[in-house]
C-alpha positions as CSV (number, residue, x, y, z in Angstrom):
1,X,-18.7,64.5,-11.1
2,X,-17.7,63.8,-14.7
3,X,-14.0,63.1,-15.7
4,X,-12.4,65.8,-17.8
5,X,-12.3,65.2,-21.5
6,X,-9.3,66.0,-23.7
7,X,-10.8,69.3,-24.8
8,X,-11.5,70.4,-21.2
9,X,-8.3,69.2,-19.6
10,X,-6.2,72.0,-18.1
11,X,-3.6,73.6,-20.3
12,X,-0.4,75.1,-19.4
13,X,0.1,78.8,-20.2
14,X,3.1,77.9,-22.2
15,X,5.9,80.2,-23.2
16,X,7.0,77.4,-25.5
17,X,4.3,78.1,-28.1
18,X,6.2,80.8,-30.0
19,X,9.1,78.4,-30.2
20,X,7.1,76.0,-32.4
21,X,8.1,76.4,-36.1
22,X,5.1,76.6,-38.6
23,X,4.9,75.2,-42.0
24,X,5.9,77.4,-44.9
25,X,3.5,80.3,-45.3
26,X,3.0,79.8,-49.1
27,X,1.8,76.3,-48.4
28,X,-0.8,77.4,-46.0
29,X,-4.5,77.9,-46.8
30,X,-6.4,80.9,-45.8
31,X,-8.1,79.0,-43.1
32,X,-4.8,77.9,-41.7
33,X,-3.5,81.4,-41.7
34,X,-6.7,82.7,-39.9
35,X,-6.6,79.8,-37.4
36,X,-9.9,78.3,-38.2
37,X,-8.2,75.0,-38.9
38,X,-5.0,73.4,-37.5
39,X,-1.9,74.8,-39.1
40,X,-0.4,71.4,-39.4
41,X,-3.2,68.9,-40.2
42,X,-6.1,71.2,-41.3
43,X,-8.5,69.8,-38.8
44,X,-11.3,72.2,-38.0
45,X,-10.9,73.9,-34.7
46,X,-13.2,75.1,-32.0
47,X,-12.5,77.5,-29.1
48,X,-12.2,74.3,-26.9
49,X,-9.8,72.4,-29.2
50,X,-7.6,75.1,-30.6
51,X,-4.2,76.2,-29.2
52,X,-3.4,79.8,-30.1
53,X,0.2,80.0,-31.5
54,X,0.3,83.7,-31.3
55,X,0.4,86.4,-34.0
56,X,3.2,85.7,-36.4
57,X,4.8,87.7,-39.2
58,X,3.8,86.8,-42.8
59,X,5.3,88.0,-46.2
60,X,4.7,91.5,-47.3
61,X,4.6,92.8,-43.8
62,X,1.2,91.3,-43.0
63,X,0.4,89.1,-40.0
64,X,-1.3,85.8,-39.4
65,X,-2.9,84.1,-36.4
66,X,-2.3,80.4,-36.6
67,X,-3.8,77.9,-34.2
68,X,-3.1,74.1,-33.8
69,X,-4.9,71.1,-32.5
70,X,-3.6,69.6,-29.3
71,X,-2.1,66.5,-30.9
72,X,-0.2,68.5,-33.5
73,X,1.0,71.0,-30.9
74,X,2.3,68.3,-28.7
75,X,4.0,66.6,-31.6
76,X,5.7,69.9,-32.7
77,X,6.8,70.5,-29.1
78,X,8.3,67.0,-28.9
79,X,10.4,67.7,-32.0
80,X,11.6,71.1,-30.9
81,X,12.4,69.7,-27.3
82,X,14.6,67.0,-28.8
83,X,16.5,69.6,-31.0
84,X,16.6,72.1,-28.2
85,X,18.1,69.7,-25.6
86,X,20.9,68.8,-28.0
87,X,21.8,72.2,-29.1
88,X,21.1,74.7,-26.3
89,X,24.2,75.8,-24.5
90,X,22.3,76.1,-21.2
91,X,21.0,72.5,-21.5
92,X,24.4,71.1,-22.4
93,X,26.0,72.7,-19.3
94,X,23.1,71.9,-16.9
95,X,19.6,71.1,-18.3
96,X,18.1,71.8,-14.9
97,X,18.8,75.6,-15.4
98,X,17.0,76.0,-18.8
99,X,13.5,77.4,-18.5
100,X,12.9,76.8,-22.3
101,X,13.6,73.1,-21.7
102,X,10.9,72.9,-19.1
103,X,8.3,74.9,-21.1
104,X,8.9,72.6,-24.1
105,X,8.6,69.5,-22.1
106,X,5.5,70.7,-20.3
107,X,3.9,71.5,-23.7
108,X,4.9,68.1,-25.2
109,X,3.4,66.3,-22.2
110,X,0.3,68.5,-21.8
111,X,-2.9,66.6,-21.2
112,X,-1.1,63.3,-20.8
113,X,0.1,61.3,-17.8
114,X,3.5,62.3,-17.1
115,X,5.8,59.4,-17.2
116,X,9.2,61.2,-17.6
117,X,9.6,60.4,-21.2
118,X,8.8,62.3,-24.4
């Protein structure tokens, strides 16, 4: 049996994806807004390599459907995880009680060997 590849590795069904901030709308190409390339690095995406970031509002009452590549999604999740852990009232009181913290951590570590560090 073949080892799973990066593209076919199991993915979490993450509630953290909507928490990831996107680049400014005006700086995005049409392909980035449509999700045919990564919203962060502009790498072409396929159904196997893309992470759907969900429908997002755009200027003028329109909508966009951005997607990201796994490395960029993990990097964005790491950035948000660090900020979240420092500023979330729930995390400050007791990090074990914060579901957003766990969702961000899982997304940041997705597809990697979990070593307890981000």
